[in-house]
N, C-alpha and C positions, 0 to 999 in steps of 0.2 A: 471561512477559510483563513488560516493564519500564515503570514509570511515570516518564517522563523529565521533570525540571523544565526548562522552557525560558525562564524569566525572567518577571518581572512577575506572579508568582503563577499562571502558566499551566503546565499539564502536558500531555504527550502520551503515548499508549500506543504501545509499540514492541516489535517482536520481529524476529528474522531467520529467518523460516520458509524452508525449502528451496523452490526453484523447482519448480513443477509441470511435469512433462515435456510437451513439445509432442507432439501426436499424430503417429504415423508413418503416412504414406500416407492414403488415403481411408477414411472410416468404412464399416462394413458397410452394404450396401444396405437392410437391414431397419430401420435407425435412422430416427427421425423427421426431418422437415424441420428442426425446431428444433435437434435435436442435430447434424445435418449442418452447419447454418449456423454453430453455435457452434464446431464442430471446424475448419471452414474458416477462421473468423475467428482462431482460436488459431494455426493454422499460419501464416497470413499475418502475424499480429502478431509471432511469433517470428522469422520471416524478416526483417521490417522492422527489428526491434531489432538483430538480428545485423548487418544491413547498416549501420545507423546507427553502431553501436559500432566498426565496422571501416572507416569511411569515410576517404577520402583527404583529407588536409589541403589539397590543391590544388584540391579541388572548388569549384564556383561558390558564390556567396553563398546562392542559394536552396537548394541541396543541403545546405549547412552549417546553414542555419536549420532546414530540415526535420529533419535528423539530431539537432539539439539538442532540438527539440520531441519527437521520438520517444524520445530517451534520458531526457528529463525525465518523459515519460509512463510509461516503464518503471520509473523510480524510484517514481512514485506507485503503480503497480500492486504493486510489491514491498512498499510500506508497507501496502497494503490486505490483503496476505497475513497481516498480524498478526491481522486478524479472520477471514480465510478459514480459517486453521489451527485456530481454536477450534471449528469445527463438529464435529471428530472427538474432542473430549475431554470427560470428565466431572470431571476434576481438573486444576488448574493452579496455578502459583506466581506471585504478583505480587511482583516485585522493586522496592522503592521506596526513596526517599532515606532515609538513616538519621536525618534530622532530622524525619521524619514519624512519628507514632505510628500504630498499626495501624488504628484506626477512621477517622481522616481519610483515610488512604491508600485504604481500602476505599470510602469515600464518593466520593472523586475518581474511582476506577476505575468505579464504577457510574454516575456522572454522565456520564463520557466515553462509556461503552458505550451509555447511553440516548440520548445525542445522536447517536451513530453509527447506531444502529438507526433513528432517525427520519429522518436525512439519507439513508441508503442506501435506505430504504423509499420515500421520495419520488422519488429519482432512478431507482429501479427502475421505478416506474409511468411516469415521463416517457420513459425510454429504450425501454421495451417498446412504448409508444404510437408512438414515432418509428420503431422497428423495423418495426412493422406498416405504418406509412404509407410506409416506404421500399420496400415491396414493389412499388410502381408502377414503380420503376426496373428491375425484372426484364425489362421490355419493351425496355429499351435494350441493344444488343449489348455484350458484355464483362462482366467481373465486377461485381457489385453492391457497390461499395466502401462505400456508405452502410449497406447491410444488415450487412456485416461489422463496420463500426465500431460501430453501435448494438447489435448482438448481443454484441460483446465488452464494451461498457459495461454492458449489461443483466445479463449473467452475473456480471460483477465486483460490481455492486451487490447482486445477489441473494446471492452467496456472503458478502459482507460483512454483509448484513442477517441471514443465517442464523447467522453466527459471533457477532454481537452478541447475538442472541436466545439462543443456547446459553450464552454466557458469563453472561448475566443470570439465566437461569432454571434451568439444569441443572448448571453447573460448580461444584464445591466448591473454594474458594480457600484456599491457604496464603499467608502473607505473609512476606517476607524483606527485612530492612533491608540496604541497601548503601551504605557510606560514599562510594564513588566517585561515586554519583549526587548526593550532597549537594555534593560539590566541583563537579560538572558544573553544578549549578544556580547556584552562585556565579560560575562563569565566564561565564554568559549575559550579564552586565552589562558585560563587557569587549569592546573592539573585536575583530573577527574575527581580524585579523592577530596580535594579542597573545595570544589564547586558543588559536589553532589548534594549536600544538605540544602543549599540555597535553591538549586534547580528543582529539587523535590517540593520545596515550599512554594515556588512560583507556579509549578504545575498544579498543586492543590488549590492555590489562590485563583487560578484561571479555570478551575474545574475541568482539567484535562489530565486524567489519571495516567495516560500513556505517554505524555509529552516528555517526561524525564528520560525514559528509555529511548525514545526517538532522538532526543537531543544528544544523548550519550553516544549513539551510533553515528550521528552525522556531523557533530561539531568537530572542530579542528582537534586531531588527536594530540594531546599533550601528556607526557609522562610526568 
């Protein structure tokens, strides 16, 4: 996991965990309603992302807007997998900027994880409540899109909450200083156009192909 400096004394946790495979076909009949709903939501979500990423540039404005929203949501989900992946580990390495000593880096990590646990726990309750409420639309013919949407959100927040909990209470952390992150933090104060080539080079050097896009979204916005 990387502790990425994004300017103005702010930091974000980041990793590039592999995508979880979409389920193939229908789940076994013995599975619960909750699991079947989640699986259907995952299948439909992967189909929507694939469609959005391969959309035709000549499509109408509404279709283009929808595809942009879906792609942006997919990026957010990918970032949440930073926390999702931590559920499976009892040891991890925090890569931090070389201008941070060990204790402040660990404190920042714990502060961000605690905030994430609280935020995802709150949204888990909200989205689960809305998922239950959306059951009324099962009476309407056709797929219950609202249920798929809230199921997808609820499971995402649950996995993020679990990951933050695991990271705070069960994972043993090593710390590793990385000079490239120190340079990345200094670049946050530059206009995006000026810093873009160097940010891309740092991302390639760290073998993190999606880091540049993440940094561009989260770093201090400078025109």
